[in-house]
Structure formats: C-alpha cells, structure tokens
Z-matrix of the N, CA and C atoms (Angstrom, degrees):
N
C 1 1.471
C 2 1.529 1 108.38
N 3 1.334 2 116.23 1 130.59
C 4 1.454 3 120.64 2 -178.43
C 5 1.531 4 111.44 3 -68.57
N 6 1.321 5 114.38 4 153.78
C 7 1.463 6 120.21 5 -179.92
C 8 1.530 7 111.82 6 -59.32
N 9 1.344 8 116.10 7 -41.04
C 10 1.467 9 119.73 8 -179.61
C 11 1.526 10 111.09 9 -60.69
N 12 1.313 11 116.35 10 -38.72
C 13 1.468 12 120.22 11 179.85
C 14 1.520 13 110.63 12 -66.93
N 15 1.325 14 115.71 13 -43.47
C 16 1.477 15 120.50 14 178.61
C 17 1.524 16 110.19 15 -61.93
N 18 1.322 17 116.67 16 -42.48
C 19 1.467 18 120.77 17 179.86
C 20 1.517 19 110.96 18 -63.99
N 21 1.340 20 115.87 19 -40.95
C 22 1.461 21 119.76 20 179.12
C 23 1.522 22 111.61 21 -63.48
N 24 1.339 23 115.57 22 -42.50
C 25 1.470 24 119.86 23 178.84
C 26 1.527 25 110.46 24 -63.39
N 27 1.342 26 116.36 25 -40.20
C 28 1.467 27 121.03 26 -179.95
C 29 1.522 28 111.09 27 -64.76
N 30 1.346 29 115.37 28 -43.03
C 31 1.472 30 119.39 29 179.44
C 32 1.521 31 110.64 30 -64.88
N 33 1.337 32 117.06 31 -42.19
C 34 1.477 33 120.61 32 178.99
C 35 1.524 34 111.02 33 -63.65
N 36 1.339 35 115.23 34 -40.20
C 37 1.469 36 118.68 35 178.41
C 38 1.520 37 110.96 36 -64.70
N 39 1.343 38 115.52 37 -38.98
C 40 1.464 39 120.20 38 179.65
C 41 1.534 40 110.96 39 -64.18
N 42 1.342 41 116.64 40 -45.11
C 43 1.459 42 120.71 41 178.83
C 44 1.534 43 110.89 42 -64.86
N 45 1.330 44 116.30 43 -37.85
C 46 1.468 45 119.82 44 178.33
C 47 1.525 46 110.69 45 -61.71
N 48 1.345 47 115.27 46 -44.84
C 49 1.474 48 119.21 47 178.33
C 50 1.525 49 111.44 48 -64.35
N 51 1.346 50 115.98 49 -37.82
C 52 1.465 51 119.92 50 -179.31
C 53 1.526 52 111.23 51 -64.60
N 54 1.335 53 116.28 52 -47.18
C 55 1.466 54 119.30 53 -179.65
C 56 1.531 55 111.70 54 -68.83
N 57 1.329 56 116.50 55 -32.26
C 58 1.468 57 119.57 56 175.38
C 59 1.520 58 110.25 57 -64.54
N 60 1.343 59 116.26 58 -40.02
C 61 1.475 60 119.77 59 178.54
C 62 1.515 61 110.96 60 -65.80
N 63 1.366 62 116.61 61 -40.70
C 64 1.461 63 119.71 62 178.08
C 65 1.525 64 111.08 63 -61.36
N 66 1.326 65 116.67 64 -41.62
C 67 1.467 66 120.46 65 179.49
C 68 1.520 67 110.60 66 -64.57
N 69 1.330 68 115.69 67 -43.20
C 70 1.470 69 118.92 68 179.14
C 71 1.523 70 110.91 69 -63.78
N 72 1.337 71 116.58 70 -42.87
C 73 1.465 72 120.85 71 -179.04
C 74 1.520 73 111.39 72 -63.49
N 75 1.340 74 116.25 73 -31.69
C 76 1.463 75 119.30 74 -178.14
C 77 1.522 76 112.21 75 -76.44
N 78 1.310 77 116.34 76 -38.78
C 79 1.466 78 119.84 77 -172.45
C 80 1.524 79 114.18 78 -103.66
N 81 1.311 80 118.10 79 -7.07
C 82 1.458 81 120.21 80 -178.95
C 83 1.527 82 110.08 81 -68.70
N 84 1.340 83 118.77 82 132.59
C 85 1.465 84 120.79 83 178.50
C 86 1.521 85 111.79 84 -68.77
N 87 1.341 86 115.61 85 156.77
C 88 1.458 87 120.93 86 -178.57
C 89 1.523 88 109.80 87 -85.51
N 90 1.296 89 116.65 88 141.88
C 91 1.458 90 122.72 89 173.27
C 92 1.524 91 107.87 90 -105.24
N 93 1.350 92 116.06 91 113.94
C 94 1.455 93 120.76 92 -174.96
C 95 1.521 94 110.45 93 -128.67
N 96 1.318 95 115.68 94 151.75
C 97 1.467 96 121.70 95 172.84
C 98 1.523 97 107.30 96 -97.98
N 99 1.339 98 116.14 97 96.64
C 100 1.459 99 121.89 98 -176.31
C 101 1.523 100 109.16 99 -113.19
N 102 1.354 101 118.61 100 128.70
C 103 1.471 102 120.20 101 179.01
C 104 1.529 103 111.11 102 -63.14
N 105 1.316 104 115.83 103 139.89
C 106 1.461 105 120.18 104 -176.96
C 107 1.525 106 112.19 105 -86.08
N 108 1.339 107 117.59 106 -19.69
C 109 1.458 108 120.97 107 -178.61
C 110 1.528 109 110.25 108 -98.87
N 111 1.352 110 117.69 109 153.38
C 112 1.468 111 120.64 110 176.06
C 113 1.526 112 110.95 111 -57.68
N 114 1.324 113 116.28 112 134.20
C 115 1.455 114 121.54 113 -177.20
C 116 1.525 115 110.58 114 -114.99
N 117 1.306 116 115.94 115 140.30
C 118 1.455 117 121.52 116 174.05
C 119 1.530 118 107.98 117 -98.22
N 120 1.344 119 116.58 118 -169.64
C 121 1.465 120 120.50 119 -179.87
C 122 1.525 121 109.92 120 -60.49
N 123 1.324 122 116.24 121 141.49
C 124 1.451 123 120.52 122 179.16
C 125 1.511 124 113.85 123 79.96
N 126 1.334 125 118.11 124 7.75
C 127 1.463 126 120.65 125 178.06
C 128 1.513 127 114.28 126 78.17
N 129 1.329 128 117.84 127 10.84
C 130 1.457 129 120.11 128 178.33
C 131 1.534 130 110.26 129 -80.08
N 132 1.331 131 117.20 130 148.43
C 133 1.465 132 118.69 131 175.93
C 134 1.525 133 110.15 132 -59.48
N 135 1.333 134 116.30 133 133.89
C 136 1.454 135 119.61 134 -177.78
C 137 1.519 136 110.26 135 -61.90
N 138 1.327 137 115.84 136 136.38
C 139 1.454 138 121.15 137 178.40
C 140 1.509 139 113.23 138 111.31
N 141 1.349 140 118.36 139 -23.22
C 142 1.457 141 119.21 140 -177.09
C 143 1.527 142 111.14 141 -69.41
N 144 1.334 143 116.38 142 -23.04
C 145 1.466 144 119.50 143 -179.40
C 146 1.534 145 112.08 144 -96.31
N 147 1.342 146 116.52 145 11.29
C 148 1.461 147 120.15 146 -177.58
C 149 1.524 148 110.40 147 -127.90
N 150 1.340 149 116.82 148 68.49
C 151 1.463 150 118.80 149 -178.76
C 152 1.514 151 113.06 150 -62.12
N 153 1.334 152 118.44 151 -23.60
C 154 1.459 153 120.67 152 179.60
C 155 1.529 154 111.86 153 -86.24
N 156 1.331 155 116.58 154 2.34
C 157 1.466 156 122.55 155 177.15
C 158 1.520 157 113.70 156 67.69
N 159 1.337 158 117.42 157 9.45
C 160 1.464 159 118.99 158 -177.63
C 161 1.524 160 111.58 159 -64.14
N 162 1.350 161 116.53 160 -42.51
C 163 1.457 162 119.51 161 179.42
C 164 1.508 163 112.04 162 -64.33
N 165 1.325 164 116.55 163 -43.15
C 166 1.460 165 120.66 164 178.50
C 167 1.518 166 111.10 165 -64.65
N 168 1.319 167 116.12 166 -36.97
C 169 1.468 168 119.75 167 178.82
C 170 1.520 169 111.86 168 -62.61
N 171 1.333 170 116.59 169 -39.25
C 172 1.466 171 120.08 170 179.05
C 173 1.522 172 110.74 171 -65.14
N 174 1.344 173 116.41 172 -41.80
C 175 1.460 174 120.07 173 178.27
C 176 1.529 175 109.98 174 -60.05
N 177 1.335 176 115.85 175 -46.48
C 178 1.455 177 119.90 176 -179.08
C 179 1.508 178 113.20 177 -62.24
N 180 1.330 179 116.73 178 -44.16
C 181 1.469 180 120.21 179 -179.15
C 182 1.525 181 111.51 180 -63.33
N 183 1.344 182 115.98 181 -42.57
C 184 1.461 183 119.22 182 179.84
C 185 1.529 184 111.44 183 -68.19
N 186 1.326 185 116.98 184 -39.64
C 187 1.466 186 119.88 185 178.41
C 188 1.519 187 110.57 186 -61.63
N 189 1.326 188 116.61 187 -43.37
C 190 1.465 189 120.84 188 178.42
C 191 1.522 190 110.62 189 -62.28
N 192 1.334 191 116.53 190 -43.76
C 193 1.461 192 120.22 191 -179.74
C 194 1.523 193 111.35 192 -63.14
N 195 1.330 194 117.49 193 -42.72
C 196 1.467 195 120.88 194 -179.87
C 197 1.520 196 111.43 195 -65.84
N 198 1.319 197 117.13 196 -40.37
C 199 1.459 198 120.27 197 179.68
C 200 1.528 199 111.00 198 -63.91
N 201 1.323 200 116.72 199 -37.65
C 202 1.471 201 119.93 200 178.06
C 203 1.527 202 111.19 201 -71.49
N 204 1.335 203 116.19 202 -41.79
C 205 1.466 204 119.65 203 179.91
C 206 1.532 205 110.44 204 -60.24
N 207 1.323 206 116.37 205 -37.63
C 208 1.466 207 121.03 206 179.08
C 209 1.534 208 111.20 207 -59.94
N 210 1.330 209 116.57 208 -31.52
C 211 1.466 210 121.24 209 -178.58
C 212 1.524 211 112.89 210 -97.58
N 213 1.338 212 116.57 211 12.55
C 214 1.458 213 119.71 212 174.60
C 215 1.512 214 116.11 213 89.73
N 216 1.330 215 117.69 214 13.08
C 217 1.459 216 120.80 215 178.73
C 218 1.530 217 110.18 216 -90.39
N 219 1.322 218 115.76 217 140.65
C 220 1.464 219 122.09 218 176.12
C 221 1.517 220 108.99 219 -105.26
N 222 1.328 221 116.18 220 127.95
C 223 1.456 222 119.76 221 179.60
C 224 1.517 223 110.55 222 -88.43
N 225 1.323 224 115.38 223 133.61
C 226 1.453 225 119.94 224 173.13
C 227 1.533 226 108.66 225 -72.02
N 228 1.324 227 118.06 226 141.17
C 229 1.472 228 119.70 227 -178.88
C 230 1.524 229 110.50 228 -56.52
N 231 1.336 230 118.96 229 136.67
C 232 1.465 231 120.88 230 -178.58
C 233 1.517 232 111.08 231 -65.36
N 234 1.322 233 115.54 232 125.19
C 235 1.466 234 120.58 233 -179.09
C 236 1.530 235 110.45 234 -75.36
N 237 1.327 236 115.71 235 -36.18
C 238 1.468 237 121.19 236 174.45
C 239 1.524 238 107.24 237 -158.05
N 240 1.311 239 115.85 238 -178.12
C 241 1.455 240 119.06 239 -177.33
C 242 1.507 241 114.64 240 -87.91
N 243 1.327 242 118.19 241 3.27
C 244 1.454 243 120.57 242 -172.58
C 245 1.526 244 113.71 243 -104.75
N 246 1.318 245 117.38 244 -23.67
C 247 1.457 246 119.92 245 -173.83
C 248 1.509 247 113.22 246 -83.62
N 249 1.337 248 114.53 247 177.59
C 250 1.450 249 120.75 248 176.31
C 251 1.526 250 109.69 249 -79.69
N 252 1.315 251 116.03 250 159.80
C 253 1.458 252 120.36 251 174.06
C 254 1.527 253 108.56 252 -81.54
N 255 1.320 254 115.93 253 139.48
C 256 1.465 255 121.93 254 -179.99
C 257 1.528 256 108.20 255 -117.73
N 258 1.332 257 116.09 256 123.71
C 259 1.461 258 122.14 257 178.67
C 260 1.522 259 109.47 258 -120.11
N 261 1.330 260 116.33 259 143.84
C 262 1.462 261 121.22 260 176.35
C 263 1.525 262 108.90 261 -129.14
N 264 1.325 263 115.81 262 148.69
C 265 1.458 264 120.97 263 177.79
C 266 1.526 265 108.84 264 -140.13
N 267 1.326 266 114.93 265 130.75
C 268 1.457 267 119.92 266 -176.24
C 269 1.526 268 109.90 267 -71.54
N 270 1.333 269 114.87 268 134.27
C 271 1.462 270 121.38 269 175.24
C 272 1.517 271 109.79 270 -94.77
N 273 1.329 272 114.78 271 -41.43
C 274 1.458 273 120.59 272 179.07
C 275 1.515 274 109.70 273 171.33
N 276 1.344 275 116.67 274 141.42
C 277 1.463 276 119.53 275 -178.97
C 278 1.514 277 110.82 276 60.73
N 279 1.340 278 115.99 277 -121.71
C 280 1.455 279 121.33 278 178.65
C 281 1.527 280 111.74 279 -108.04
N 282 1.327 281 116.89 280 19.89
C 283 1.465 282 120.46 281 -179.80
C 284 1.528 283 110.02 282 -100.93
N 285 1.325 284 115.56 283 142.06
C 286 1.458 285 122.06 284 -176.04
C 287 1.522 286 110.37 285 -135.93
N 288 1.326 287 115.05 286 159.83
C 289 1.460 288 121.37 287 164.98
C 290 1.524 289 107.08 288 -110.18
N 291 1.326 290 116.06 289 151.86
C 292 1.465 291 121.84 290 -173.57
C 293 1.527 292 108.91 291 -124.46
N 294 1.317 293 115.56 292 142.54
C 295 1.461 294 120.64 293 176.22
C 296 1.521 295 109.37 294 -131.91
N 297 1.326 296 115.53 295 128.74
C 298 1.462 297 122.69 296 175.32
C 299 1.530 298 106.93 297 -100.92
N 300 1.335 299 116.90 298 127.86
C 301 1.463 300 119.86 299 -171.17
C 302 1.524 301 111.43 300 -128.96
N 303 1.316 302 114.76 301 136.19
C 304 1.463 303 122.94 302 169.48
C 305 1.524 304 107.36 303 -112.51
N 306 1.340 305 117.30 304 138.01
C 307 1.461 306 121.86 305 -177.19
C 308 1.520 307 110.91 306 -126.67
N 309 1.328 308 115.56 307 137.79
C 310 1.461 309 121.93 308 171.07
C 311 1.520 310 108.11 309 -133.12
N 312 1.339 311 115.80 310 146.01
C 313 1.458 312 120.84 311 -178.33
C 314 1.529 313 109.05 312 -137.13
N 315 1.326 314 116.53 313 137.52
C 316 1.460 315 120.76 314 177.30
C 317 1.518 316 109.34 315 -132.85
N 318 1.329 317 116.45 316 156.69
C 319 1.461 318 119.84 317 178.65
C 320 1.518 319 110.85 318 -82.47
N 321 1.344 320 116.94 319 -50.13
C 322 1.467 321 119.40 320 -177.50
C 323 1.527 322 112.96 321 -137.21
N 324 1.327 323 117.94 322 8.66
C 325 1.453 324 120.51 323 179.57
C 326 1.517 325 111.95 324 -110.00
N 327 1.329 326 115.12 325 -163.29
C 328 1.462 327 121.63 326 179.47
C 329 1.525 328 108.46 327 -99.80
N 330 1.329 329 119.33 328 114.66
C 331 1.466 330 121.29 329 -179.07
C 332 1.528 331 113.32 330 -58.65
N 333 1.323 332 117.19 331 -23.71
C 334 1.466 333 119.76 332 -178.67
C 335 1.524 334 112.45 333 -67.66
N 336 1.342 335 117.16 334 -18.39
C 337 1.465 336 119.70 335 -177.15
C 338 1.523 337 112.00 336 -64.66
N 339 1.335 338 117.30 337 -23.07
C 340 1.467 339 119.93 338 179.85
C 341 1.533 340 112.14 339 -107.20
N 342 1.319 341 116.69 340 11.11
C 343 1.460 342 119.67 341 179.41
C 344 1.527 343 109.98 342 -76.61
N 345 1.329 344 116.44 343 133.41
C 346 1.466 345 122.94 344 179.68
C 347 1.520 346 108.56 345 -111.88
N 348 1.329 347 115.92 346 104.54
C 349 1.466 348 120.27 347 -176.35
C 350 1.521 349 111.84 348 -61.67
N 351 1.328 350 117.02 349 -35.02
C 352 1.468 351 119.97 350 -177.48
C 353 1.523 352 111.86 351 -60.28
N 354 1.345 353 116.71 352 -34.78
C 355 1.467 354 120.72 353 -179.76
C 356 1.530 355 112.11 354 -64.58
N 357 1.336 356 116.55 355 -27.29
C 358 1.456 357 120.08 356 -177.06
C 359 1.527 358 113.11 357 -101.99
N 360 1.323 359 116.65 358 8.11
C 361 1.458 360 119.47 359 174.43
C 362 1.529 361 109.38 360 -66.47
N 363 1.331 362 116.71 361 149.57
C 364 1.469 363 120.71 362 -176.22
C 365 1.521 364 112.33 363 -52.27
N 366 1.339 365 116.87 364 -44.47
C 367 1.467 366 119.21 365 -175.97
C 368 1.527 367 111.91 366 -64.52
N 369 1.358 368 117.55 367 -36.19
C 370 1.460 369 120.23 368 178.95
C 371 1.527 370 110.61 369 -71.66
N 372 1.327 371 117.17 370 -38.03
C 373 1.464 372 120.14 371 177.87
C 374 1.520 373 110.11 372 -64.02
N 375 1.326 374 116.50 373 -42.23
C 376 1.476 375 120.39 374 178.62
C 377 1.528 376 110.29 375 -63.47
N 378 1.333 377 117.27 376 -40.43
C 379 1.466 378 120.82 377 177.35
C 380 1.528 379 110.84 378 -59.33
N 381 1.326 380 116.52 379 -42.71
C 382 1.458 381 119.81 380 179.26
C 383 1.525 382 110.78 381 -63.44
N 384 1.333 383 116.20 382 -44.43
C 385 1.456 384 120.00 383 -179.82
C 386 1.530 385 110.98 384 -62.50
N 387 1.316 386 116.81 385 -39.65
C 388 1.471 387 120.58 386 179.13
C 389 1.525 388 110.82 387 -63.48
N 390 1.354 389 116.41 388 -35.12
C 391 1.470 390 119.38 389 179.84
C 392 1.524 391 111.46 390 -68.75
N 393 1.324 392 116.23 391 -19.11
C 394 1.464 393 119.69 392 -179.12
C 395 1.526 394 112.73 393 -76.70
N 396 1.320 395 117.15 394 -13.57
C 397 1.455 396 119.37 395 177.70
C 398 1.529 397 109.20 396 -64.47
N 399 1.288 398 116.51 397 121.82
C 400 1.456 399 121.06 398 -177.84
C 401 1.515 400 113.17 399 91.19
N 402 1.339 401 117.86 400 -12.17
C 403 1.466 402 120.03 401 177.97
C 404 1.518 403 109.72 402 -73.00
N 405 1.325 404 114.99 403 145.61
C 406 1.472 405 119.80 404 -178.97
C 407 1.526 406 110.64 405 -128.66
N 408 1.311 407 115.82 406 153.69
C 409 1.461 408 123.69 407 173.46
C 410 1.517 409 106.72 408 -127.44
N 411 1.336 410 116.20 409 117.64
C 412 1.467 411 121.99 410 -177.49
C 413 1.533 412 110.77 411 55.66
N 414 1.324 413 116.26 412 38.16
C 415 1.454 414 120.96 413 176.75
C 416 1.514 415 115.17 414 83.34
N 417 1.335 416 117.75 415 -4.02
C 418 1.457 417 121.83 416 -179.95
C 419 1.522 418 109.99 417 -108.56
N 420 1.349 419 117.52 418 147.88
C 421 1.470 420 119.73 419 178.30
C 422 1.526 421 111.53 420 -57.72
N 423 1.329 422 116.42 421 136.69
C 424 1.460 423 120.51 422 179.20
C 425 1.528 424 109.83 423 -62.59
N 426 1.304 425 115.84 424 -50.87
C 427 1.464 426 122.25 425 175.22
C 428 1.518 427 108.11 426 -142.49
N 429 1.314 428 116.06 427 143.92
C 430 1.447 429 121.15 428 176.10
C 431 1.532 430 109.24 429 -60.68
N 432 1.331 431 116.62 430 139.48
C 433 1.466 432 120.85 431 -178.72
C 434 1.519 433 110.86 432 -57.85
N 435 1.318 434 118.12 433 -40.26
C 436 1.455 435 120.93 434 178.75
C 437 1.523 436 110.95 435 -64.27
N 438 1.340 437 116.65 436 -36.07
C 439 1.461 438 120.31 437 178.32
C 440 1.524 439 110.58 438 -65.65
N 441 1.335 440 116.38 439 -42.09
C 442 1.466 441 120.27 440 178.31
C 443 1.521 442 110.24 441 -62.11
N 444 1.331 443 117.17 442 -45.29
C 445 1.468 444 120.66 443 178.98
C 446 1.526 445 110.91 444 -61.18
N 447 1.328 446 116.65 445 -39.87
C 448 1.468 447 120.20 446 -179.68
C 449 1.523 448 110.82 447 -64.55
N 450 1.344 449 116.79 448 -40.53
C 451 1.464 450 120.66 449 -179.26
C 452 1.526 451 110.78 450 -67.90
N 453 1.329 452 117.13 451 -45.61
C 454 1.468 453 120.00 452 -178.74
C 455 1.529 454 111.22 453 -64.29
N 456 1.326 455 117.59 454 -39.36
C 457 1.465 456 120.04 455 176.67
C 458 1.518 457 110.86 456 -64.69
N 459 1.324 458 116.37 457 -38.37
C 460 1.467 459 120.22 458 179.27
C 461 1.527 460 110.99 459 -65.61
N 462 1.337 461 117.11 460 -37.85
C 463 1.470 462 120.31 461 177.20
C 464 1.518 463 110.47 462 -63.61
N 465 1.318 464 116.91 463 -43.78
C 466 1.467 465 120.96 464 -178.01
C 467 1.532 466 112.05 465 -64.73
N 468 1.316 467 116.62 466 -34.76
C 469 1.471 468 118.38 467 -179.04
C 470 1.529 469 111.99 468 -94.46
N 471 1.314 470 116.31 469 10.91
C 472 1.469 471 123.09 470 175.54
C 473 1.529 472 112.00 471 59.60
N 474 1.291 473 116.17 472 45.49
C 475 1.463 474 120.93 473 179.46
C 476 1.524 475 110.93 474 -61.72
N 477 1.315 476 116.54 475 139.64
C 478 1.459 477 121.16 476 177.47
C 479 1.520 478 112.22 477 -72.02
N 480 1.333 479 116.45 478 -9.36
C 481 1.461 480 120.42 479 -178.63
C 482 1.530 481 112.77 480 -96.53
N 483 1.324 482 116.87 481 6.75
C 484 1.465 483 122.00 482 172.26
C 485 1.523 484 107.48 483 -125.96
N 486 1.327 485 116.30 484 123.08
C 487 1.461 486 120.62 485 -178.63
C 488 1.517 487 110.14 486 -128.59
N 489 1.336 488 114.56 487 160.79
C 490 1.465 489 121.13 488 176.28
C 491 1.531 490 108.08 489 -126.25
N 492 1.327 491 116.16 490 130.42
C 493 1.459 492 120.75 491 -177.82
C 494 1.523 493 110.37 492 -131.78
N 495 1.325 494 114.59 493 152.30
C 496 1.460 495 122.01 494 174.01
C 497 1.522 496 108.15 495 -118.58
N 498 1.362 497 116.46 496 124.44
C 499 1.461 498 122.49 497 179.72
C 500 1.529 499 108.67 498 -105.29
N 501 1.334 500 116.40 499 118.75
C 502 1.463 501 122.33 500 -179.32
C 503 1.525 502 108.89 501 -111.97
N 504 1.344 503 116.25 502 106.60
C 505 1.460 504 121.44 503 -178.70
C 506 1.531 505 110.19 504 -98.18
N 507 1.333 506 116.91 505 127.77
C 508 1.462 507 122.19 506 176.72
C 509 1.526 508 108.20 507 -116.15
N 510 1.337 509 117.02 508 108.59
C 511 1.468 510 120.78 509 -174.39
C 512 1.523 511 112.80 510 -65.45
N 513 1.328 512 116.95 511 -45.74
C 514 1.457 513 119.00 512 -175.84
C 515 1.531 514 110.70 513 -64.30
N 516 1.311 515 116.75 514 -42.18
C 517 1.467 516 120.62 515 178.63
C 518 1.521 517 111.46 516 -75.14
N 519 1.339 518 116.18 517 -22.70
C 520 1.461 519 120.08 518 179.26
C 521 1.509 520 113.67 519 72.67
N 522 1.328 521 117.41 520 29.86
C 523 1.464 522 119.01 521 -179.50
C 524 1.520 523 111.61 522 -136.00
N 525 1.313 524 114.52 523 168.75
C 526 1.461 525 122.41 524 178.10
C 527 1.524 526 108.70 525 -132.10
N 528 1.325 527 115.90 526 131.14
C 529 1.454 528 121.43 527 174.24
C 530 1.525 529 108.04 528 -105.90
N 531 1.323 530 116.37 529 131.74
C 532 1.464 531 121.98 530 -177.32
C 533 1.529 532 108.39 531 -115.53
N 534 1.341 533 115.55 532 119.69
C 535 1.451 534 121.79 533 -177.94
C 536 1.530 535 110.62 534 -110.73
N 537 1.309 536 116.45 535 141.26
C 538 1.460 537 120.10 536 165.91
C 539 1.522 538 107.62 537 -77.55
N 540 1.335 539 116.44 538 153.71
C 541 1.461 540 121.52 539 -175.63
C 542 1.528 541 109.63 540 -120.58
N 543 1.334 542 116.53 541 132.79
C 544 1.454 543 121.41 542 179.41
C 545 1.529 544 111.25 543 -75.92
N 546 1.306 545 116.02 544 175.01
C 547 1.465 546 120.56 545 -178.54
C 548 1.522 547 112.01 546 -62.19
N 549 1.366 548 116.71 547 -32.46
C 550 1.463 549 119.88 548 -179.92
C 551 1.528 550 112.32 549 -85.82
N 552 1.331 551 117.23 550 2.60
C 553 1.457 552 120.87 551 178.29
C 554 1.517 553 114.36 552 93.86
N 555 1.327 554 117.95 553 -9.03
C 556 1.461 555 120.49 554 179.81
C 557 1.527 556 110.29 555 -72.50
N 558 1.330 557 115.30 556 147.74
C 559 1.458 558 120.67 557 -178.69
C 560 1.520 559 111.26 558 -78.53
N 561 1.324 560 115.85 559 144.69
C 562 1.464 561 121.51 560 174.30
C 563 1.527 562 106.83 561 -88.31
N 564 1.336 563 116.83 562 102.76
C 565 1.460 564 121.35 563 -177.15
C 566 1.530 565 112.73 564 -109.35
N 567 1.324 566 117.45 565 -11.11
C 568 1.463 567 122.12 566 178.95
C 569 1.520 568 109.37 567 -130.43
N 570 1.320 569 117.19 568 135.67
C 571 1.467 570 127.50 569 -3.08
C 572 1.525 571 111.49 570 -70.01
N 573 1.325 572 115.58 571 161.05
C 574 1.460 573 120.69 572 -175.68
C 575 1.522 574 111.91 573 -60.27
N 576 1.320 575 116.55 574 -26.10
C 577 1.467 576 119.85 575 -178.97
C 578 1.521 577 111.89 576 -66.10
N 579 1.334 578 117.71 577 -17.58
C 580 1.461 579 120.88 578 178.73
C 581 1.526 580 111.91 579 -75.00
N 582 1.326 581 117.10 580 -17.23
C 583 1.463 582 121.41 581 179.73
C 584 1.528 583 108.23 582 -93.27
N 585 1.321 584 115.99 583 121.17
C 586 1.463 585 120.46 584 -179.28
C 587 1.526 586 109.40 585 -90.65
N 588 1.320 587 116.23 586 130.84
C 589 1.464 588 121.89 587 179.56
C 590 1.522 589 108.89 588 -110.78
N 591 1.325 590 116.46 589 124.89
C 592 1.463 591 121.73 590 176.97
C 593 1.524 592 107.00 591 -112.97
N 594 1.336 593 116.01 592 116.55
C 595 1.462 594 119.97 593 -177.05
C 596 1.525 595 108.95 594 -147.02
N 597 1.309 596 116.05 595 -166.41
C 598 1.463 597 120.30 596 -178.20
C 599 1.515 598 111.05 597 102.16
N 600 1.322 599 115.30 598 164.71
C 601 1.471 600 121.38 599 -174.81
C 602 1.530 601 113.45 600 -57.98
N 603 1.357 602 120.16 601 -46.25
C 604 1.475 603 118.63 602 -178.56
C 605 1.530 604 112.69 603 -60.36
N 606 1.337 605 116.54 604 -39.73
C 607 1.470 606 119.14 605 -178.95
C 608 1.527 607 110.32 606 -69.55
N 609 1.321 608 116.29 607 -42.33
C 610 1.462 609 119.84 608 178.22
C 611 1.526 610 111.06 609 -60.47
N 612 1.332 611 116.70 610 -42.07
C 613 1.457 612 120.35 611 179.99
C 614 1.527 613 111.83 612 -66.44
N 615 1.345 614 117.08 613 -34.50
C 616 1.461 615 119.32 614 176.31
C 617 1.525 616 110.43 615 -63.35
N 618 1.344 617 116.84 616 -46.34
C 619 1.460 618 120.34 617 178.86
C 620 1.524 619 110.49 618 -61.21
N 621 1.337 620 116.47 619 -41.40
C 622 1.458 621 119.82 620 -179.72
C 623 1.525 622 111.18 621 -65.92
N 624 1.336 623 117.27 622 -41.16
C 625 1.466 624 120.40 623 179.76
C 626 1.524 625 110.86 624 -63.04
N 627 1.326 626 117.23 625 -40.69
C 628 1.464 627 120.38 626 177.75
C 629 1.521 628 110.70 627 -64.41
N 630 1.329 629 116.73 628 -42.10
C 631 1.464 630 120.51 629 -179.81
C 632 1.521 631 110.96 630 -61.95
N 633 1.325 632 116.67 631 -46.72
C 634 1.467 633 120.66 632 -179.04
C 635 1.524 634 111.03 633 -65.57
N 636 1.343 635 116.57 634 -45.56
C 637 1.458 636 120.58 635 -178.45
C 638 1.509 637 112.96 636 -61.80
N 639 1.339 638 116.95 637 -44.29
C 640 1.459 639 120.13 638 -178.92
C 641 1.524 640 111.19 639 -70.75
N 642 1.338 641 116.93 640 -34.10
C 643 1.468 642 119.28 641 176.58
C 644 1.521 643 110.20 642 -62.40
N 645 1.323 644 117.01 643 -39.55
C 646 1.465 645 120.90 644 178.72
C 647 1.521 646 111.34 645 -67.60
N 648 1.339 647 116.04 646 -41.46
C 649 1.463 648 119.19 647 179.21
C 650 1.525 649 111.18 648 -64.56
N 651 1.350 650 116.60 649 -41.53
C 652 1.456 651 119.45 650 178.23
C 653 1.524 652 110.51 651 -63.67
N 654 1.348 653 115.54 652 -39.44
C 655 1.463 654 119.09 653 178.63
C 656 1.508 655 112.52 654 -66.08
N 657 1.337 656 116.55 655 -38.61
C 658 1.467 657 120.34 656 179.06
C 659 1.509 658 110.71 657 -67.52
N 660 1.342 659 115.92 658 -35.61
C 661 1.458 660 119.07 659 -179.31
C 662 1.510 661 112.89 660 -69.54
N 663 1.327 662 115.86 661 -23.40
C 664 1.462 663 118.81 662 -179.00
C 665 1.505 664 113.64 663 -85.53
N 666 1.350 665 116.97 664 -6.56
C 667 1.460 666 119.46 665 -179.28
C 668 1.512 667 111.74 666 -93.89
C-alpha cells in the first residue's frame, strides 16, 4: 500500500473520529448534581427559616389553588388569612358546584398533624360564610349575599354540589393527599381508595418551584 493511500486513510479516520466526537458532545445528556429537596436561599432546605410555618403555608395555598385551576375551578378572592378557601366551578348556565377547602403543608412531616377537624365542621364553615356577608375585596363584595345563602342552605341539606376537602402537601415526599371531609369535620380515611394521592415528578417539581419562588420573594421583601 502506497504511503499516500495510508495517509489518506489516516486522515479520513481522524476526521471520522472528530465528527463522531462532535455528535456525541452535542447529544450527550448532562450529568449534574442537583438537590432533590426544595432549597431556599443559601442552599438550605426550604422551611428551616420559617418556624411560624408562614412560608410553608403560602406554598400549600398556592399549590391547592393551582391544582383547582387546572381542573376548571375558580377561587374566590381570600377575604382574610383565617378562613377556608372557597372554589366554584360552572356546571352549566348559571349553575355551579362549590368546594370548601382546608390546606396544610409540611416540609418533612405529616401535614395532618396540624389539621383541626372542628374548623371544617359544617357549622363552623357556615359561620365563616355568614361572616362574609358585607365583606369586600378592593371595594367589591366578596360574595353576593344570595350566593352565600344558597351555599349555606345547600350545606344544611347535604347537597351533592357542595363538598369539603382537605389538601395535605408534603414537600419532601413531593406528593399531595386529598381527603373528603365529613359533616363533623373528620377526614374520610377509610376505605383507602377514598383518599386521592397526587404524586410523580411533575407534581413534585411544581411544589419545588413554588417553594423556591416564594423563598426568593420573601427574601426580596426583607431587603
């Protein structure tokens, strides 16, 4: 074999290896060390700087609101920070279904440990709704008085179009457990099939994004 031929083969082999390396470099996935838990400023696990649970509460409330919005529920503007969340969803025409929701969020514990069944009892929910009569948000009525009366009457007659749910968000586990609530406020935990579990990578990432975003906003507000 002539020298020129050998040189040509060597050059072609070299170019082949070069272009193969370029292709690999372009399409090869990245290997990164990424923390699996929600992180606050300074790389600390989210929640360690919120002993009063205020930061965790904001994450939980927003997660609950986003999950409802995804399913077509509209949240009524919060009248204050103490009441339950009220969601409505149109059935057809001017008819709606209503959901009363309590939310708890924890970083590494069980959100149910801080659940207060008495707060979600029918009589307490009705009391809260009655207090909303005359309440305003940005100068507008929070809820129409007739709407409040319709909801309270529906609760008393056990309408299937008014429900009460408890959303328990666990950041470290990256999941949410959704419980139906009885008339006395106790959670429906049996049979286990009655408890809805929302988990998986997309849900975990949503919880993590909310935790990181709110931690940044709280940090910006303190400067």
